Phi, psi and omega in degrees: 000147182293154178280349177293164179302313181259143172296149183249149179216138174248133176246126177263108180105128180251047167285185181302312180299319181293314180295317180296321179290321177299319180294319180295315180294320181294320178297330179276356178106007177279151169267110191253138172233132181243131176246128183231131183288331182272168179279006182223154175260168175104352180058230178289350178272019180277176184243154171244130180242146174204107174045052176092354174265145179229136182229141170277118183296326180236249183301144181229003179213147185254117180246167179050057185302333178302330179292325179288316178298322180296321178302309183291324178296320176298331181271005179076024183235176174238135182304319184297338179280351186240324180222153177254118180267132176252129180278136179276130176216117000286172179290311177213161163241119180264121179258128181252165184295337183271005177094348178281162177212148177245137174263120172260132184216160173273357174282105188301320181298315179294320179297321178292327176295317178298318180298316179294325181289317188257348178243006176082180182305136181086002181298325180294319178295319179293324176299314179298321178295319177299313182290328176296317178295316181293327177294324176299318177302315183291317181296317180294319180296316178301313188279323190243353182243303187292338182250014184230140169277153178234071188290339179217170179296335180286347178294332177295339183270005173305127186309314186293333174272314187298326182290347180250004184305312181290334176297335181276354180047053185289339183264355174267179176242163178301317177295322180296322178290324176295320179293333177296326189253329184252145183274322189264149179295330181297314177291321180300318180292319184298326184256012179238345185296337187294348178296345176293341173297339177265359184073024183237156176283142177293347178272353177241328184295135178306146180302340178309324189280009167293350176301337179292318177295323175298312180301316182298314185283322188258328178262341178090161172255134187232156180226126176289123178300128183099000177107159184293338178301339182298335181291298179299327181294321179288324178292324176300316180296323177295318180295317180297324179298329181267011173103359181291146179239136181247130177240109178272163181054037182228082182289147181262137180274312181197165174267134180264154181204162184260186184290344176269012180060045176243125179297135185240349181154208184222156170249125179277161177297331180280006176094350180284143178245135179230135181260153175198161180287323178225152178233127178250125180257118180251357175289170182306131188301311183296318179296320183297313181297329184265359182222323184266337181253091185234160182294334177296347180281350184280129181279144176086014180271351184092355181268146178274123185298325181293341180280355188276085175044064186293348176277359174085005179287153183298144177275163179290160183300325182292344181265357181286146180297318182223075184300328180295314179291322178299317179290323177298324179290323176300320184284343180296148180295132179252158180291174182288174172243194181205152164257115184246123177258141175240109188248129169266115185264152181274002183199174175275139172255089189294341181284349180257131175269193182297318181229123186229132179244126173249113187264141178290152175295317175270079193298303183294321180299325181294324176285328175298320177300323184283310191265338180258317181266351178054050182221184174274134181302145176299321172235108188278151161264142182210166186239133176242119176255131178243085184299331181288346176285329180267317181237102183300344180284358181279355181205156174301156181303133179081006182230169181231148168259133178236133171243121182248118184249118179248109180292134177223168178293151177288172185302134179288135182295148177278190180292151182305128178088357180279165180294134181302338180291347181276357178300138176078006182296334182270005182254131180272084187291321175301320180293320180293320179297317180297318179296318180297316179300315183295316181295317181301313183296318180295318181293315181296318179296319183291315184283333179265348180071040179238169178224161176073024181300320180300323183284347179278349183278115180273327183209150183217141167230148185228135169250130176245177175304328177294320179298313183299321180292314186287319185283328187237009181055040181271121180302132181064006184073018182283123190282345185229022175070206181289144185293178185241039173287172189304319183273018173225030176225169178056233182293340181277351181261153180298135181267185184295319184280148168287133184289342182242332181254118173288146182084002177246133187223162182232146171214143177142188191300321186267358175265162177294141008271350176146198190263169183097149186302307180298324180291320177297323176297316175301320179296327179295323175298313177300316181297312182296318178297322179295318179298312181297318177295317178296330179269000180070029179255132179294146177291146176302149181296338180293344180286344180269116183294135180260129177295147180299140179266128181287122178262354178218156178298333179295334183268359182286129181297142180249152175283153183259158176292156179301324181298329178292320179295319180296316180298317179296322180294314180297315181292326178291326180277340183308313179298321181290322178295317178298317179297321179295320178297317179296317181296318180294324178296317181296317181296321181295317182291321177299319181295319178295318184293326182267359176087003178293331176227141178245153180300317178302321178297318181296316183299317180291322181298321180274355181068041186243024181303317184292327184283328180295324184304323184289340181268336188304318182299328181294348176251014180078024182233149180221150173070177182295335177298334180297326181300320187296336181291343180269352182278123178300338182271355183289139180292340181272358187244152174266012182089181182295339177269004180274209188296329182255002188300324185293347182270351186301313181299325183289319180295317179301318178297317178297319179297316180297314180298318180296318181296319181294320181296313181295322179297322182289335182284346178073009182217124179282120181294144178260132178298139180225148180277132178230155176261130177230100187064234181262000184256149172248130181227160173266118184192191183275158182281058178229138180303131177280321179216109184276006180280351177222159183302135182228139174264113183236153176173182182204133178297130177082003181291143179256120180092165181270134173298148182255128181297144181265356180220119185261014182290341180214167180295139179230124178259132183229119175201158180285140177283000000 
């Protein structure tokens, strides 16, 4: 720990995760310094301006609002005092190739009407089923994932998490869960495209992430007035109020550390060295391992720190602190990239709402082009954001600002051992940009029924995968870091601590819990809490949620009736009881199939020998010898999977029904000998075969039995 009064911390990168972590540490009493390579803060949440037009460079909608409120509450503030959120209505308009469109909205009545219209009768009920399942995904994620570290594989076995693993559908896909609930392809596409917020295909992303559709529908989609940058900007102001200092246009060369593998500070590209008790890395995780953690960072090695690639170019693999880890991160699957257009329009396009999705006709093929071929889709799906439709200050009066995001594959890797800057060298990005622009204009004109869209564009700026890599140091130009398939989440994802350097920590898209602005904010809480615990510093009192105080007797919680507790208990136990019955049935069938238990043994145990006899003829069996044919141990049988095996479940059902019937009668029937043709069997007083005269009856029976076949004379009397 530093000898100064306050512990010190350096944060590398002023993205959302870095700013939020800096604010949390400053609030906890740290002296925080943030170094950012760009001339602006906010990372991809920054803004682009042009003559009165404003564009969100990256995120353009606010999801999972509880995580944002939690951030401000933890800092002792209220979100409403810093930013004004505008709810988007509708959430989206989905445009299809056939000219039809679906409106997605948080208005449940309207959404159910859309479901009935496009998914057929019962569509509203199926929608509610989908949202109920997605809500479960969201609740478990809020409680057991986004607020918990997973430092080892055994963390997954935590009871409160493990008991809900299957509820999260981690081995299904987002599209697969949509197919479970919706009948039509139109609705399945409408509720699965949002996996692109993770930079993943809906055909690959774990089903857990249907929580995004639940959040959009039930928690709403929001937009900060003044642009999404208002979120990191307001948090930055809170951090500065608590003493944090931000240095823009100040790139970091490497992290320094001592001979005990303890991080000691940073070396800037300009040669300046700054010390701190802890170092938090918010730059791209893969890039950081391949650039910031190098052997030249070790103090006392006899090397001059200023000699370590002062131009900021990547060092060779042999100079890396942990080359194996650095290479493994490069090899991990990364999310997609994008070609993003920022258009200043000369007029309003009233047919476009705030958020618009244009889906390709070949939906799955378009994702395969992106994630398997790492290219631009032959027919792209794309997203158009019109910030001026939600916030009029985003464009001059009577005009619109448009952001068009076209997902494309990330940069194709160069040859093994080649410079990372060679990535994408074989891809014609100017040509791909031109093709993307042309296709977008054609599709929008066709689906909206307009002409001359190209001539309406007054000004344009474009970000390509090359731009994302150069401007933000994003590996492969991947805009959302490492993907979120099963083996890259939870314990399989990089955690807050550096595995080899104490005092070094990570926060951001590729670290746990994952990518996206709200998830990075959740990650900042995990990172800050880990640092404070490692440093022996108590968490701020604001981190403890205070229950709401009832100001009126109407708000005072009331006790429930005993019947309500009983109802909840019964309903809660029902799934477990059902599961136990199913499991026991499977075990019973397995025991029968393997010969551990035989049907004759079951029949004798239940005392149902006489009752079984009446059923045997209906299966082509007669007499006690017929029972043996059901025994897997019988020499005459091929087992339950043999010639008579298919009847076992039916016989078991009959036995259970017979047993229940007799038990309900309150009197145990006594086996009696009856004559059936020339055979004597022990059975019930019912003709076994009415095609020949049968003597039937029952001791103590009231009334005469009635023959079931009148083709011939039947005598019925008790013996």
